[in-house]
C-alpha positions in Angstrom: 46.7 109.0 79.3 49.8 110.0 78.6 49.6 108.9 75.5 46.2 111.6 74.6 48.0 114.2 76.7 51.2 113.8 74.3 50.0 116.0 71.1 53.2 114.0 69.7 52.5 110.4 70.7 49.0 111.2 69.8 49.7 112.5 66.3 51.7 108.9 65.7 48.6 106.8 67.1 46.1 109.1 64.7 48.7 108.1 61.9 48.8 104.3 62.8 44.9 104.0 63.1 44.5 105.8 59.2 47.2 103.6 58.0 45.4 100.1 59.5 41.8 101.7 58.0 43.5 101.8 54.8 44.7 98.7 55.1 41.2 97.0 55.9 39.8 98.4 53.2 42.4 97.9 50.7 42.1 94.1 51.1 38.2 94.4 50.9 38.9 96.3 48.0 41.8 93.9 46.2 39.7 90.8 47.6 35.9 92.4 45.7 37.8 93.3 42.3 39.7 90.1 42.0 36.2 88.3 42.5 34.5 90.5 40.0 37.4 90.0 37.3 37.1 86.4 37.8 33.0 86.6 37.0 33.6 89.1 34.7 36.8 87.3 32.6 34.9 84.1 32.9 31.4 85.3 31.6 32.2 87.9 29.1 33.4 87.1 25.5 31.8 85.9 22.1 29.8 84.0 23.8 28.4 85.5 27.2 28.0 83.4 30.3 25.3 84.4 33.2 27.1 85.6 36.3 25.0 83.0 38.0 25.6 80.7 35.7 29.3 81.4 36.1 29.7 81.4 39.7 27.1 77.9 40.0 29.7 76.0 37.4 32.9 77.3 39.1 31.3 75.9 42.5 30.3 73.3 41.4 33.3 71.7 39.0 36.4 73.4 41.4 35.0 74.0 44.6 32.9 70.2 44.5 29.6 72.1 46.1 26.2 70.6 45.4 24.8 73.4 43.2 21.9 72.3 41.0 22.7 72.1 37.5 20.7 74.8 35.7 23.6 75.3 32.3 23.8 73.4 28.5 26.7 71.3 28.3 28.4 73.6 25.8 28.2 76.5 28.5 30.6 74.7 30.7 32.9 73.8 28.2 33.2 77.0 27.6 33.9 78.4 31.1 35.7 75.0 32.0 38.0 75.0 29.0 38.5 78.3 27.4 37.7 80.7 29.8 38.3 80.0 32.8 42.4 78.5 32.4 43.1 81.6 30.8 41.5 84.0 33.5 43.5 81.9 36.3 46.8 82.4 34.0 46.4 86.3 34.0 46.0 86.3 37.8 48.5 84.1 38.4 50.9 86.4 35.9 49.4 89.7 37.5 50.2 88.4 40.8 54.1 87.5 39.9 54.7 90.4 38.2 52.9 92.7 40.8 54.8 90.9 43.5 58.5 91.1 41.4 57.9 94.6 40.9 57.8 95.2 44.7 60.2 93.1 45.7 63.1 95.0 43.0 61.8 98.8 44.5 62.1 97.6 47.9 65.7 96.3 47.5 66.7 98.5 45.5 65.0 101.8 47.0 64.1 102.8 43.6 59.9 103.1 43.2 60.8 103.3 39.2 62.2 100.0 39.4 60.0 96.7 37.9 60.5 93.7 37.4 62.9 93.7 34.3 65.2 96.1 35.8 68.0 93.7 35.4 67.8 92.1 32.1 64.8 89.9 32.8 62.8 91.0 29.7 65.8 91.5 27.5 66.8 87.8 28.6 63.3 85.9 27.7 63.0 88.2 24.6 66.6 87.2 22.9 65.6 83.4 24.2 62.5 83.7 22.2 64.0 84.9 19.3 66.3 82.5 19.7 63.7 79.5 19.8 62.0 81.3 16.6 65.4 81.1 14.6 66.1 77.2 15.5 64.7 75.1 12.9 63.4 72.3 15.5 60.1 72.0 17.4 59.5 70.3 21.3 56.7 70.4 23.0 57.0 68.8 26.4 54.0 69.4 28.6 52.6 71.7 26.0 55.2 74.1 26.8 57.6 74.9 23.1 61.4 75.6 22.8 60.4 79.2 23.0 59.3 78.7 26.4 62.3 76.7 27.5 64.9 79.4 26.2 62.7 82.3 27.5 62.7 80.9 30.8 66.0 80.1 30.5 67.3 83.6 28.7 65.3 85.4 31.7 67.4 83.4 34.4 70.6 83.4 32.9 70.3 87.1 32.3 69.9 88.1 36.0 72.7 85.7 36.9 75.0 87.3 34.6 74.2 90.6 36.2 74.5 89.3 39.4 78.1 87.7 38.7 78.9 90.9 36.7 77.5 93.3 39.4 80.0 92.1 42.0 82.9 93.5 40.0 84.6 96.9 41.0 84.6 100.0 43.1 80.6 101.1 43.3 78.4 100.3 46.1 76.4 96.5 45.5 73.3 98.9 44.2 74.6 101.1 42.0 76.7 98.6 40.2 73.7 96.0 40.0 71.7 98.7 38.3 74.0 99.9 36.2 75.0 96.1 35.1 71.6 95.2 34.7 71.5 98.5 32.2 74.6 97.3 30.5 73.5 94.0 30.2 70.0 94.6 28.6 71.6 96.7 26.2 73.8 93.7 25.1 70.9 91.3 25.0 68.6 93.7 23.2 71.3 94.4 20.3 71.2 90.4 19.8 67.4 90.6 20.0 67.7 93.1 17.2 69.9 91.1 15.4 68.1 87.8 15.8 64.5 89.7 14.3 66.5 91.2 11.4 67.2 87.4 11.0 63.5 85.8 11.1 62.3 86.8 8.5 58.6 85.3 7.6 58.9 84.5 11.7 59.3 88.2 12.9 55.3 88.0 14.2 55.5 85.7 16.3 58.9 87.4 17.9 56.5 90.6 17.8 53.6 88.6 19.1 55.7 87.7 22.4 57.1 91.0 23.0 53.5 92.4 23.3 52.3 89.6 25.6 49.9 87.2 25.1 47.4 84.7 27.0 45.8 83.0 24.1 45.5 79.6 24.0 46.6 78.9 27.7 46.0 75.7 28.8 45.0 73.9 32.3 48.6 72.2 31.8 50.7 75.3 31.9 49.1 76.9 34.5 49.4 73.4 36.1 53.5 74.1 35.9 53.9 77.7 36.1 51.3 78.4 38.5 53.3 76.5 41.5 56.8 78.1 40.8 55.5 81.6 41.1 52.6 81.2 43.8 55.0 79.2 45.9 58.1 81.7 44.9 55.9 84.8 46.0 55.2 83.0 49.3 59.0 82.7 49.8 59.4 87.1 49.4 56.2 86.9 51.4 58.2 85.5 54.7 61.3 87.3 54.0 59.5 90.9 54.4 61.4 91.6 57.5 64.2 91.5 55.4 63.1 93.8 52.6 61.6 96.4 54.8 65.3 96.2 56.3 66.6 96.8 53.0 64.5 100.3 52.8 66.4 101.8 55.7 69.6 100.8 53.9 72.2 98.0 54.0 74.3 99.7 56.7 70.8 99.2 59.2 69.5 96.5 57.6 72.7 94.7 58.8 72.8 96.7 62.6 69.1 95.0 62.3 70.5 91.8 62.3 70.3 90.9 58.5 72.8 88.3 56.8 72.5 91.6 53.8 74.5 89.3 51.3 72.8 87.0 51.6 68.9 87.9 51.9 70.0 90.7 48.7 70.9 87.7 46.7 67.8 85.3 48.0 65.5 88.2 47.2 66.9 88.9 43.6 66.8 85.4 42.8 63.2 85.0 44.1 62.1 87.8 42.2 64.1 86.9 39.1 62.4 83.4 38.9 58.7 84.5 39.5 59.6 86.8 36.8 60.7 84.3 34.8 57.9 81.9 35.1 55.1 84.6 34.1 57.0 85.8 31.2 57.1 82.5 30.6 53.7 81.7 29.5 52.6 85.8 28.5 55.4 87.3 26.9 56.5 90.3 28.1 53.8 92.2 29.7 54.9 95.9 31.5 53.5 98.3 33.9 51.7 95.5 36.1 54.8 95.4 38.1 55.6 99.0 38.2 52.4 100.6 38.5 50.4 98.1 41.4 53.3 98.5 43.9 53.7 102.1 43.5 50.2 102.8 44.0 50.4 100.2 46.9 52.9 102.3 48.5 50.9 105.4 48.1 48.0 104.0 50.1 49.0 101.7 53.0 52.7 103.4 53.6 56.0 101.7 52.8 55.4 98.0 54.8 56.1 95.2 52.8 54.1 92.9 54.5 51.1 94.7 53.3 52.9 96.4 50.4 53.7 92.4 48.9 50.2 90.9 49.5 48.1 93.9 48.5 50.4 94.1 45.3 49.5 90.8 44.7 45.6 91.0 44.5 45.7 94.0 42.4 48.2 92.6 40.2 45.8 89.6 39.8 42.8 91.8 39.2 44.4 94.6 36.8 46.0 92.0 34.4 42.5 89.5 34.6 40.8 92.8 33.3 43.4 94.0 30.6 43.1 90.2 29.4 39.5 90.8 29.5 39.7 94.1 27.5 42.4 92.4 24.6 40.1 89.9 23.9 36.9 91.8 23.9 38.8 94.4 21.2 39.8 91.6 19.1 42.6 89.4 21.0 45.1 92.2 20.7 48.1 91.9 22.3 47.9 92.5 26.3 51.0 94.6 26.3 49.5 97.4 24.4 46.4 97.3 27.1 48.3 97.7 29.5 50.7 100.4 28.5 47.5 102.4 27.7 46.3 102.3 30.9 49.2 102.2 33.0 51.2 105.1 31.1 48.6 107.7 31.8 47.5 106.4 35.3 51.5 106.4 36.2 51.6 110.0 34.7 48.9 111.0 37.3 50.2 109.5 39.7 54.0 111.6 39.7 51.8 114.9 38.4 49.7 114.2 41.6 52.4 113.4 43.9 54.8 116.5 42.6 51.7 118.8 43.3 51.4 117.5 46.4 48.4 115.4 46.6 48.2 112.8 48.7 45.9 109.6 47.9 
């Protein structure tokens, strides 16, 4: 009765109820979007597969359900060998980039941070470009030298940024951002030189820079998916620490959080999931920037809601983007995400400035 009689407490209760309702609706919408993306991503293409057949093949071959076979073997081959590994890869990459983006935005307390803020993209791109220049072809588990050097370059770039940022009198986060910008610029210069020297191989470098999931296999998915998924789960388990960083490092320390250790761990996990994602898909922008930002506007800043919702919506968004890339003649997926993400993000910024509330 005291809560009802106190207008302040009643107002807070109403806000919490509204946020709870938004979270439930957001989770339902995200799961529905992901299911639709799976069916459409597998079913649409040069040869269309009916939704019933798509669901039946997935249920029978992946889930082991006793579904009667009503489709020809060629349809099953298209679904299982060509489209399903690509669709699942797009979901894994979208999930990883969105979770990494949400982590960096929360850790740096900057809604404009993305998974590449610490030089991950520049390091991966430079590694891929160097691989193109090396006249050696090595393939392990269907990953070539380009994939291996891109993964190594992304992790080395983040490690270098973290080590260099610890020198100087600035605050830890400010030093980290400025060092990331400086190292990223240096790596971009190296990338430009590698592109200048690449000659006829320049197209291959551009193909990686714009992102693509063409040709992703079950084996590549099997190598990258555990890294992305397990690392994302590890980040989700540290949601309390991420919530503490939203209040500032001093407040996080007062809450009993080991600021230095948790910061390093979250940076390492976010960098690892980003590196694994760009290894199989190249550089794909706006997913890690837009998705966590939108989710935070809808359900609030709490990491326990933002992280899983960002994962679900990121997976769905990139699956639809890859579907659009396939339907429009196999254009780079990074072009699709930029064409969709940039105007939408500008709309969000304009709406926020005018006081519009989602």
